[in-house]
C-alpha positions in Angstrom: 0.8 -0.1 0.4 1.8 3.3 -0.6 1.1 6.1 1.1 -1.5 7.7 -0.4 -3.9 4.7 -0.1 -3.1 4.2 3.2 -3.9 7.7 4.2 -7.1 7.3 2.4 -8.0 3.4 3.5 -7.5 5.0 7.8 -10.0 8.5 6.3 -12.7 5.9 5.4 -12.2 3.7 8.5 -12.2 7.0 10.8 -15.4 7.7 8.7 -18.2 5.8 11.1 -21.5 4.8 9.1 -24.2 6.9 9.6 -26.6 4.1 10.0 -29.6 6.0 12.7 -28.9 3.1 15.4 -24.5 3.4 15.7 -25.1 7.3 15.0 -27.1 7.0 18.8 -25.4 4.2 19.9 -21.9 7.1 19.6 -23.8 10.1 20.2 -25.3 8.7 23.7 -22.0 6.6 24.9 -19.2 9.4 23.6 -20.9 12.0 22.1 -18.9 10.6 19.2 -15.4 11.2 20.7 -14.0 8.9 19.1 -10.3 8.2 21.9 -12.7 8.5 24.4 -11.8 5.7 28.0 -15.0 5.2 30.0 -15.5 2.8 32.8 -12.2 3.2 34.2 -11.4 2.0 31.2 -12.9 -0.9 31.2 -14.2 0.6 27.3 -12.7 2.5 24.6 -14.1 4.4 21.9 -16.8 6.1 20.6 -19.2 2.9 21.5 -17.2 2.4 24.3 -16.9 -1.4 24.0 -15.5 -3.3 26.7 -12.3 -6.3 25.4 -14.8 -8.9 26.7 -17.6 -7.1 23.5 -14.8 -7.1 21.2 -13.5 -10.6 21.7 -16.5 -12.9 21.8 -17.1 -10.0 18.4 -14.1 -10.8 17.0 -14.6 -14.8 17.1 -18.6 -15.1 15.4 -16.6 -13.3 13.2 -13.6 -15.1 12.6 -11.0 -12.9 12.9 -8.0 -12.0 16.1 -8.5 -8.1 15.2 -6.3 -6.1 17.9 -8.6 -4.3 21.0 -6.8 -1.4 19.8 -8.9 -1.7 16.8 -11.9 -0.7 18.6 -10.8 2.4 18.3 -11.9 2.7 15.0 -15.3 3.2 14.1 -15.7 0.6 10.8 -13.9 -2.3 13.4 -15.8 -0.7 15.5 -19.5 -1.5 13.7 -18.2 -4.7 12.1 -17.8 -6.4 15.4 -20.9 -5.0 17.1 -23.0 -6.7 13.6 -21.2 -9.8 14.6 -22.1 -9.7 18.7 -25.5 -9.0 17.6 -25.8 -11.5 14.8 -24.0 -14.2 17.4 -26.5 -13.2 20.3 -30.2 -13.5 17.6 -30.5 -9.8 18.1 -33.0 -8.7 15.5 -34.6 -4.9 16.3 -33.2 -2.3 16.9 -34.2 -2.4 20.6 -32.5 -5.6 20.5 -29.4 -4.4 19.5 -29.5 -1.0 22.1 -30.3 -3.4 24.8 -27.5 -6.5 24.5 -24.8 -3.4 23.4 -25.2 -1.8 27.0 -26.0 -5.1 28.8 -24.0 -8.1 27.8 -26.3 -11.3 25.8 -28.8 -10.7 28.2 -29.8 -7.0 27.9 -32.5 -6.8 26.2 -34.7 -9.4 29.2 -32.5 -7.2 31.9 -35.0 -4.2 33.0 -31.8 -2.3 33.1 -30.9 -1.6 30.0 -35.0 -0.3 29.0 -34.1 3.5 30.0 -30.9 2.7 27.7 -33.3 1.9 25.2 -35.3 5.2 25.6 -32.6 7.3 24.9 -31.2 5.6 21.9 -34.6 5.6 20.7 -35.1 9.5 22.0 -32.0 11.0 19.8 -32.8 8.6 16.5 -36.7 10.4 16.5 -34.4 13.9 18.0 -32.5 13.2 15.0 -35.7 12.6 12.7 -37.0 15.4 14.1 -34.9 18.2 13.7 -34.0 17.1 9.4 -37.9 17.0 8.7 -38.2 12.8 7.8 -35.3 12.7 7.3 -32.4 10.8 9.6 -29.0 12.6 9.4 -25.9 11.6 11.7 
């Protein structure tokens, strides 16, 4: 890979997906800060992914990605998709609640308030943009 190709590749990876759910999770988890550290350093990146979540998602995806890649939105999003698929999340509510509270998140009462924040964030963005979602 030459220098210019490397720069374009990095820029692409740093651009998060404009999907409403990912945008809302980013906003709620970190305010969109890519280098965010939370939970006393146990969660990283704009999606605040913990190492066990990362390993679980990577395992399902059949990759052995370094946890440091959780700071790069496109990698984090792919691991989130694998994690959700592994545990059968099929709706945005299930995905959000699982992201918050693990594989059993959709059944845990504690994840309901998290889902309400995510849902409210998505709804507010839609309202601000006249019914069209814009990250």
